[in-house]
C-alpha positions as CSV (number, residue, x, y, z in Angstrom):
1,X,-26.1,20.6,-7.2
2,X,-24.3,23.0,-4.9
3,X,-21.8,25.3,-6.5
4,X,-18.8,26.2,-4.3
5,X,-16.6,29.2,-5.1
6,X,-13.5,29.3,-2.8
7,X,-11.0,32.1,-2.1
8,X,-8.2,32.6,-4.6
9,X,-5.6,29.9,-4.5
10,X,-3.2,27.9,-6.6
11,X,-4.3,27.4,-10.2
12,X,-6.2,24.1,-10.5
13,X,-9.1,22.8,-12.5
14,X,-12.6,22.6,-11.0
15,X,-13.6,19.5,-9.2
16,X,-16.9,17.6,-8.5
17,X,-17.7,15.8,-5.3
18,X,-20.6,13.8,-4.1
19,X,-21.4,14.3,-0.4
20,X,-24.5,14.4,1.8
21,X,-26.7,13.3,-1.1
22,X,-25.6,16.3,-3.3
23,X,-23.2,16.9,-6.1
24,X,-20.9,19.7,-5.1
25,X,-19.0,21.5,-7.9
26,X,-16.0,23.5,-6.6
27,X,-14.0,26.0,-8.6
28,X,-10.9,24.3,-7.4
29,X,-10.1,21.2,-5.4
30,X,-10.4,21.2,-1.6
31,X,-8.2,18.6,0.1
32,X,-10.7,17.7,2.8
33,X,-13.2,16.6,0.1
34,X,-10.9,14.4,-2.0
35,X,-12.3,11.1,-0.6
36,X,-15.6,12.0,-2.2
37,X,-14.4,13.2,-5.6
38,X,-16.5,12.1,-8.5
39,X,-14.3,10.3,-11.1
40,X,-16.8,10.4,-13.9
41,X,-15.8,11.2,-17.5
42,X,-18.0,14.3,-17.6
43,X,-17.2,15.5,-14.1
44,X,-14.7,18.1,-15.3
45,X,-17.2,19.5,-17.8
46,X,-19.9,19.6,-15.1
47,X,-17.7,21.6,-12.8
48,X,-16.5,24.0,-15.5
49,X,-20.1,24.8,-16.5
50,X,-21.3,25.2,-12.9
51,X,-18.6,27.5,-11.6
52,X,-18.5,29.7,-14.8
53,X,-21.9,31.3,-14.0
54,X,-22.5,34.6,-12.5
55,X,-20.7,35.0,-9.2
56,X,-23.4,36.6,-7.1
57,X,-22.1,38.0,-3.9
58,X,-25.3,39.3,-2.3
59,X,-26.6,42.7,-1.4
60,X,-25.0,43.8,1.9
61,X,-28.0,45.9,2.9
62,X,-29.5,43.7,5.5
63,X,-31.3,43.5,8.8
64,X,-29.5,42.3,11.9
65,X,-29.2,38.6,12.2
66,X,-27.4,36.3,14.6
67,X,-24.0,37.0,16.2
68,X,-22.1,34.9,18.7
69,X,-19.3,32.4,19.2
70,X,-19.3,28.8,17.9
71,X,-16.8,26.0,17.5
72,X,-15.5,25.9,13.9
73,X,-12.9,23.3,13.1
74,X,-12.1,22.9,16.8
75,X,-11.5,26.6,17.3
76,X,-13.9,28.9,19.1
77,X,-14.6,31.7,16.6
78,X,-17.1,34.5,16.2
79,X,-19.8,33.8,13.7
80,X,-22.4,36.1,12.3
81,X,-25.3,35.4,9.9
82,X,-27.7,37.9,8.4
83,X,-30.2,37.8,5.5
84,X,-29.2,39.7,2.3
85,X,-31.0,40.1,-1.0
86,X,-31.4,36.6,-2.4
87,X,-29.7,34.7,0.4
88,X,-27.6,34.8,3.5
89,X,-24.3,36.3,4.5
90,X,-22.3,34.1,6.9
91,X,-19.1,35.7,8.4
92,X,-16.6,33.5,10.2
93,X,-13.8,35.0,12.2
94,X,-10.5,34.3,10.4
95,X,-12.1,32.8,7.3
96,X,-14.1,35.7,5.8
97,X,-17.6,36.2,4.4
98,X,-19.6,33.5,2.5
99,X,-22.8,34.2,0.6
100,X,-25.2,31.3,0.6
101,X,-28.0,31.4,-2.0
102,X,-31.6,31.3,-0.7
103,X,-32.1,27.8,-2.0
104,X,-28.7,26.6,-0.8
105,X,-27.6,26.0,-4.4
106,X,-24.5,28.2,-4.3
107,X,-21.8,29.2,-1.8
108,X,-19.5,32.0,-2.7
109,X,-16.5,33.3,-0.7
110,X,-17.1,37.1,-0.7
111,X,-13.9,38.4,0.8
112,X,-12.6,39.2,4.2
113,X,-14.0,41.8,6.7
114,X,-13.4,42.9,10.3
115,X,-14.4,40.2,12.9
116,X,-18.2,39.8,13.1
117,X,-19.7,42.6,15.1
118,X,-16.6,44.9,14.9
119,X,-17.0,48.5,14.1
120,X,-16.0,49.9,10.7
121,X,-12.3,50.6,10.5
122,X,-11.4,47.9,13.0
123,X,-8.5,45.6,12.1
124,X,-9.4,42.8,9.7
125,X,-9.7,39.3,10.9
126,X,-6.4,37.5,10.5
127,X,-6.1,35.4,7.4
128,X,-5.6,31.6,7.6
129,X,-1.9,30.8,7.1
130,X,-2.8,29.0,3.8
131,X,-5.6,29.6,1.4
132,X,-5.7,26.1,-0.2
133,X,-7.6,24.2,2.5
134,X,-4.3,22.8,3.9
135,X,-3.1,22.9,7.5
136,X,-2.3,26.3,8.9
137,X,1.0,27.0,10.7
138,X,-0.7,26.5,14.0
139,X,-0.8,22.8,13.3
140,X,-4.6,22.6,13.1
141,X,-5.8,19.8,10.8
142,X,-7.6,22.3,8.5
143,X,-7.4,25.9,7.6
144,X,-10.0,28.4,8.9
145,X,-11.6,28.6,5.4
146,X,-12.0,24.9,5.0
147,X,-13.4,24.6,8.5
148,X,-15.9,27.3,7.9
149,X,-17.0,25.9,4.5
150,X,-17.4,22.4,5.9
151,X,-18.9,23.6,9.1
152,X,-21.6,26.3,9.5
153,X,-21.6,27.5,5.8
154,X,-22.3,24.1,4.2
155,X,-24.6,23.1,7.1
156,X,-26.7,26.2,6.3
157,X,-26.7,25.4,2.6
158,X,-27.7,21.8,3.1
159,X,-30.5,22.8,5.6
160,X,-31.9,25.1,3.0
161,X,-32.1,22.1,0.7
162,X,-33.8,19.9,3.3
163,X,-30.8,18.1,4.8
164,X,-29.9,18.8,8.4
165,X,-26.5,18.1,9.9
166,X,-26.5,16.6,13.4
167,X,-23.7,17.1,15.9
168,X,-23.4,13.3,16.2
169,X,-21.3,10.2,15.7
170,X,-22.8,7.1,14.1
171,X,-22.1,3.4,13.6
172,X,-23.6,0.8,11.3
173,X,-24.3,-2.6,12.7
174,X,-24.0,-4.9,9.7
175,X,-24.0,-8.7,9.4
176,X,-26.6,-11.4,9.8
177,X,-27.1,-10.7,13.5
178,X,-28.1,-7.1,13.0
179,X,-31.7,-5.9,12.9
180,X,-32.4,-4.9,9.3
181,X,-33.8,-1.5,8.2
182,X,-35.7,-1.0,5.0
183,X,-33.8,-2.6,2.2
184,X,-31.8,-4.8,4.5
185,X,-29.1,-2.2,5.1
186,X,-28.4,-3.1,8.7
187,X,-28.9,-0.9,11.8
188,X,-27.7,2.7,11.9
189,X,-27.3,4.0,15.5
190,X,-26.8,7.7,15.9
191,X,-25.1,9.1,19.0
192,X,-26.0,12.6,20.0
193,X,-24.4,14.6,22.8
194,X,-22.5,17.7,23.8
195,X,-18.7,18.0,23.2
196,X,-17.0,15.6,25.6
197,X,-20.0,13.4,26.0
198,X,-18.2,10.4,24.4
199,X,-19.7,10.3,20.9
200,X,-16.4,9.9,19.2
201,X,-15.1,7.4,21.7
202,X,-18.1,5.2,21.3
203,X,-18.0,5.4,17.5
204,X,-14.3,4.5,17.6
205,X,-14.6,1.6,20.1
206,X,-17.5,-0.3,18.6
207,X,-15.8,-1.1,15.3
208,X,-12.8,-2.5,17.3
209,X,-14.9,-5.3,18.8
210,X,-14.3,-8.8,17.6
211,X,-16.4,-9.9,14.7
212,X,-16.2,-6.8,12.6
213,X,-19.9,-6.2,12.6
214,X,-19.7,-2.5,13.5
215,X,-18.6,0.2,11.1
216,X,-18.1,3.9,11.9
217,X,-20.2,6.2,9.7
218,X,-19.5,9.5,11.4
219,X,-17.3,11.0,14.1
220,X,-18.7,14.4,14.7
221,X,-21.2,15.5,12.0
222,X,-23.9,13.4,10.3
223,X,-26.2,14.8,7.6
224,X,-29.7,13.4,7.8
225,X,-33.0,13.9,5.9
226,X,-36.5,12.6,5.7
227,X,-37.2,10.2,2.8
228,X,-39.8,7.7,1.9
229,X,-38.1,5.1,4.1
230,X,-38.1,7.5,7.0
231,X,-35.0,9.2,8.5
232,X,-31.9,8.4,6.5
233,X,-28.3,9.1,7.3
234,X,-26.0,10.5,4.5
235,X,-22.6,9.3,5.6
236,X,-20.7,10.7,2.7
237,X,-19.5,13.8,4.6
238,X,-16.0,14.9,5.8
239,X,-15.2,14.3,9.4
240,X,-12.6,17.0,10.1
241,X,-11.3,15.3,13.3
242,X,-10.4,12.2,11.4
243,X,-7.4,11.6,9.1
244,X,-8.1,11.1,5.4
245,X,-7.5,7.4,5.6
246,X,-10.1,7.1,8.4
247,X,-12.9,8.6,6.4
248,X,-15.8,6.3,5.8
249,X,-15.4,6.8,2.0
250,X,-11.9,5.3,2.2
251,X,-12.8,2.5,4.6
252,X,-15.8,1.1,2.8
253,X,-15.9,2.2,-0.8
254,X,-17.6,-1.1,-1.9
255,X,-20.5,-0.5,0.5
256,X,-20.5,3.3,0.6
257,X,-24.2,3.7,-0.1
258,X,-25.3,7.3,-0.4
259,X,-28.0,6.9,2.3
260,X,-28.9,4.4,5.1
261,X,-32.1,4.2,7.2
262,X,-31.6,5.3,10.8
263,X,-32.6,2.7,13.4
264,X,-32.4,4.9,16.5
265,X,-31.1,8.2,18.0
266,X,-29.3,7.9,21.3
267,X,-28.6,10.9,23.5
268,X,-25.5,10.0,25.5
269,X,-26.4,10.5,29.2
270,X,-23.3,9.3,31.0
271,X,-23.6,6.9,34.0
272,X,-26.8,6.3,35.8
273,X,-27.3,8.3,39.0
274,X,-28.9,5.6,41.4
275,X,-30.6,8.4,43.3
276,X,-32.3,10.0,40.3
277,X,-32.1,7.6,37.4
278,X,-34.7,4.9,36.5
279,X,-32.4,2.1,37.5
280,X,-29.8,1.4,40.2
281,X,-27.7,-0.6,37.7
282,X,-24.0,-0.7,38.3
283,X,-21.7,1.7,36.4
284,X,-20.7,-1.3,34.3
285,X,-24.2,-1.8,32.9
286,X,-25.5,0.3,30.0
287,X,-29.0,1.7,30.3
288,X,-31.6,3.0,27.9
289,X,-34.6,5.2,28.7
290,X,-37.0,6.1,25.9
291,X,-37.6,9.8,25.1
292,X,-40.8,10.6,23.4
293,X,-42.9,13.5,22.0
294,X,-41.7,17.1,22.6
295,X,-38.7,16.0,24.6
296,X,-37.5,13.8,21.7
297,X,-38.1,16.6,19.1
298,X,-36.1,19.1,21.3
299,X,-33.2,16.6,21.6
300,X,-33.0,16.5,17.8
301,X,-33.2,20.3,17.6
302,X,-30.6,20.9,20.3
303,X,-28.1,18.8,18.4
304,X,-28.5,20.3,15.0
305,X,-25.3,22.0,13.6
306,X,-25.6,25.7,12.9
307,X,-29.3,25.9,13.9
308,X,-28.6,29.3,15.6
309,X,-28.0,30.6,12.1
310,X,-31.3,29.6,10.7
311,X,-33.6,32.4,9.6
312,X,-37.3,32.3,10.8
313,X,-38.6,30.5,7.7
314,X,-35.9,27.8,7.9
315,X,-36.3,27.5,11.7
316,X,-40.0,26.7,11.2
317,X,-39.1,24.0,8.7
318,X,-36.4,22.7,11.1
319,X,-38.8,22.4,14.0
320,X,-41.3,20.5,11.8
321,X,-38.5,18.2,10.7
322,X,-37.6,17.5,14.4
323,X,-41.2,16.7,15.2
324,X,-41.4,14.3,12.3
325,X,-38.2,12.6,13.3
326,X,-39.4,12.2,16.9
327,X,-42.6,10.6,15.6
328,X,-40.9,8.2,13.3
329,X,-37.6,7.2,14.9
330,X,-36.9,5.8,18.5
331,X,-35.1,8.4,20.6
332,X,-33.6,7.5,24.0
333,X,-31.1,8.5,26.7
334,X,-28.2,6.0,26.6
335,X,-26.1,5.6,29.7
336,X,-22.6,4.4,28.6
337,X,-20.3,2.8,31.2
338,X,-16.5,3.4,30.9
339,X,-15.0,2.6,27.5
340,X,-13.3,0.6,26.1
341,X,-13.6,-2.1,28.7
342,X,-17.4,-2.1,28.5
343,X,-17.8,-1.6,24.8
344,X,-19.1,-5.1,24.3
345,X,-21.9,-4.6,26.8
346,X,-22.9,-1.4,25.0
347,X,-22.9,-3.2,21.7
348,X,-25.1,-6.0,23.1
349,X,-27.6,-3.4,24.4
350,X,-27.7,-1.6,21.0
351,X,-28.2,-4.8,19.1
352,X,-31.5,-5.3,20.9
353,X,-33.0,-2.0,19.8
């Protein structure tokens, strides 16, 4: 279980959620997590007991860590991470400081501070316009606090517990025509790529094809971990770019299994360059080129959320994880022709993998 202590807000009872293979007990509800709330008879008692423990906020005496800019909730913010006694202190511009326990089992909001890297006495970072996880006045879908918690902060906590978040979209190919992973769960295709590569577009267009055999699992972030069955996707995770009604938990409650085996990882590579690519196929034809060994492991590492925040011990575990993934799951470069007009051709190519 991960205990989440949020900034002060409207009085409300604690809540328990299940996401990314974990129970998360929050000291008050967070709107972006509501699709994953656990409606068990003892959920309230679990949350009350979990959040009533000591609110450790770390020892601020620490060595220098990582400082830089990163996309948090669609906004480029300064982010800092450094090791403190018993865990890690993550500071996100506009959201404040969060202490993540060394085992990832607790996340505590520890107040606001000047923007990461600012000298003492500098002006404090501006507070989000709301402190309850709702939309700020700017019209952004989520507040800075919610974006930080569900972005780098929770990504670090999950990584410390063996679950890594990929910057990826994903779709499940279900139905009798789909290749079947362990347990007959269908084929999970994960799409990696930089912002603007087309991950969200592909994950949106495949389910729109006739037949209804494709389902979107993730739009931008996909938690994964190694299990006995190999690499599994954990689709119960908030996709901050999607509306509440578009979350996988709302679209497919009856089949919302906590984990699904991954069939393949596809790094979106755009259209083929006839001069440099392995094929002179027309721009209307999808193409697949396998990626193996070190290159495959590096592709996984390069698309891991918040990896720049990982301390040395976690970075070593992460690299071992990437190598294991590369050894056990097909990785390829996928050239995608223009969508949506060629979505059916892409689907046919993926169905053969």
